[in-house]
N, C-alpha and C positions, 0 to 999 in steps of 0.2 A: 933919573930917566922920566921924561914927561909922559903923561897918560897915553898920548897918541903913539909915542914910540914903544911904550909897553904893549899896547894893543897890537901894533904892527909885528912886534917880535913874537907874541903869542900866536897871531894868525899865520905868520910864516911857518912856525913850528907845526901848527894845525894842518896846513896844506902839505907840508913835507911828509908828515905822518900819514895822511890820507892817501898820498900818492905812493907811499912805500919806498920813496927814493932814498931816504936815509933816516932810519929810526934814531940813531945816535944824535945827529944834527937836529932832528925835529925836537927831541926832548931838550937838548941844550938851548935851543931858541926859546922854548917855553919857560924853562927854568930861569933863564936870564931875564926874560920879560917880567917874571913874577918876583924878581929880586933875590933869588937864591944863587948860591955858588954852584956851578955845574958839578964840581967835585963832590958836593954834598949829597947828590942823588944816588940811590942804590943803582949799581951798574946793571942789574937785571931789568930795570925798567926800559932800557933801550930796546929790549926784545919784546916788550909787551905794550908798545905804544898804541893807544886808541884815542880817537877824537873825543873831546879836545885835549885831554891830558893822558892820564895813566889809569890802569886798572885800580879801582879804589879798595883793594884788599889790604893795603898797608896803611899804617898810621901816618907815614910820611906823605903818602898821596893825599890823605885827608887834610893834612896841614897845607899842602899846596893848593887844594881847592879852596880852603878858607882864605888863604892869601889872595887868591883871585877875586873872591867876593869882597874882601876888605879893600882891594884896590879899585873896585868898581868895574872889573872886567867881566865878571859873571853876575847874573841876576841874583844867584845864590850859589852856595857850595854844591847844591843838588841840581840846580838848573843852570847849565854851563854852556848854553848856545852862545855863539859869537855874533850873529846877525839878527839883531833884535829891534823891536819898536817899544819904546818906553810906555809904561802905564797899562799894558794889557793884563787882564786877569790871568793869574797863574794858579793852576791846580794840576796835580799829577793825573788824576782820573776825572773824566767828564761823563755826564749823562747825555742822552740824545737831546733832552729838553734844553740843557745848558748850551749846547752848540748852536741852537737855532735852526738846524738843518733837519727838522722833524720829518717833513714830507720826503726828502731825499733818502733818509735812512730807512723810512718805511718801505720805499720802493726797493731798496737793496734787500731788506728782509723778505719782502713778498716774493722776490725773484731769486732767492738764494740757490735753489736747486738748478735753475737754468745757468746761473753763473758758475756753479760748481761743475756742471757738465762741460762747460767751455774750458775751465781750468784743467780738469782731468784730461781732456783731449790733448792738451799740450805736454802731458807727461809721457806720451808715447815715445819710446826710445828711438823710433825711426823718423817720425814726422814732427815731434815736439820741438818747441823753440825756447825752453827755459835756458837761461844762462847763469853761470855762477855769480853769486854776490861778490862784488869787487871792492869792498871798502875795508878789507883787512880787520874785520870785527870778530871773527870766530877763532877759537883755538882748537876745536875738535868738530868733526861732523861735516855734513854737506848741506849747503844752503843755496837755493837757486831762486831766480825771479824771472817773470815774464811780464815786461813792462808794456802798458797800454797808453799811458799819458805821462809825460815828464816835462817839468818846467812849463806847464800850460800848453804843451804841444802834443798832438796826437801822433802815435806811432801807427801809420797807416797800414803797414804790412802786418803788424801784430793784431790790429783791430779787425782786419779781414779774417783772422783766425778766431776771433772772439767777438763777433758782430753784435750779439745781443747785449753783452756786458758793456761794450762801448756805446751802444745806442742808449742804454740807461744812463750812463754818465753824461752823455751829451744833452740829455733833457734838462740838465742843470748847468748852465754856462758858468756860474760862479765856482762850480767844482771843476769843470773841465779846464778852466783857465787859471787854476791855482799855480802860479809861476814859482812858488816856493814848495812844491810838493810833487807827488807822483800818484799814479794809480797802477797797481801791479798785482799779479798773483805771486804769492810767496810760498815756497815749499821747503820744508825742513825734514831732514832725515833723522832717524833715531840716533841718539848719542851726541847730538850737537850741543855745544855751549857757545853762546854769543856773549862776549865780554860786556860788562857794564859800560855803557857809553851814552852819549847824548846826541840828539839831532842838532843841525846847524842853526836853527832859527826858532823864535817863539811866535812866529807869524802864522803858524798852521796848527791844526789839531788832526791827529792821526786816528783813523778807525780801522779795525780789523774785523772783517766778516768771516766767521768760522765756516769752513766748507767741508773739510775732512779733519775731524778732531778725535784721534784715538786717546787712550790713556797715556799719560806721561809728560806732555809738554806744559810748561808754565812760563809766565812772564812776570817779572817784578818791575814796578815803576816806583821809584823812591823807596818807601818802606813796605809797600803792600804788594803781595803776590796773588795773581789770579790765573785762571786758565780759560781757554776758549770753549764755546759751545757751538755746535753746528746750527747755522741759521740765525745766530745771535751776534751782537756787536760788542767788541771791547773798544772803548774810546779813551784816548789818553793824549797828553801833551808830551811829545817825544823830545822836547828840549830838556825835560827832566831825565835824570839818570835812569836807565832801564837795562834789563838783562833778561836773556831767554835761555832756557835749556829744555832738552827733550830726553827724558829717561825711559821712553816707551819703546815699542818694537815696530811701529808703523809710521808712514809718512804723515806729516801735518800740513794741510793746505789752507791758506786764507787768502782773501782779497784785501789788499791794503789800499786805503783811499785817504788822501790828504785833502783837507778843506781849509779855506782861509779861516783864521781866527775871527770869530763873529764880531769882535769890536773894531776891526779894521774898516775904515770907510772905503767907499768905492775909489775915491781919489788915491788913497794910500795903496790900495791893491794895484792900481795902474802904475804907480810910481816906483814900487819896490822892484829891485833887480831880481832876476831868476836865480834860484839855488837848486 
């Protein structure tokens, strides 16, 4: 099988799994693309499909990830995004200084209480507008989001409900127009577990601004586990494998902001398709 056919097979499986249309067929497409016999995969994986492959809790899954790396389909067994630009610096965790968005992130930190107030207002059971996360990534618990910008486009209706937050984002066009990312409030209930997974592209860096952070929630990116702090940022490359769980008793609320990878040129940013 030529590399382009391998990549097509893996991507078809990726899309089928994300849509939830057929877990069995999704896994089979990806297994076939990576050169394994479909019959060799554990049957329970069809019920545990996550993008772009499987929960990495089994030795067999790690073997598949390594095969993807060896075939050049993944940047590495840990960084398994499928829509990539070659040559970009790869690291699981980033500092504000490394991103180059120093002024922007300072603005977020300086205004975190106002941002929090707008996020909390949308948790109102009567007037709130949070929607369930729809990517089939969790096995327990409740996870919802309130999206302000997606694929470089403003959600006008939602921004009317969070005008201060949207105004802050719009001060920085390179953030507002990140066509391979989102800006959204994210709320997680106690007891949630989000499977180990990877984002779709290495072209963005993801920041979480802690807004309501009780005891209990944690995030692992590759080998390192951290937790959020109110008014502070966690910044990571979500094309690396990451996992979230919340063992506390109260809701966790963050603002998620995706920014372009700092090494992408303006021409590259204009030419890349939305994700």
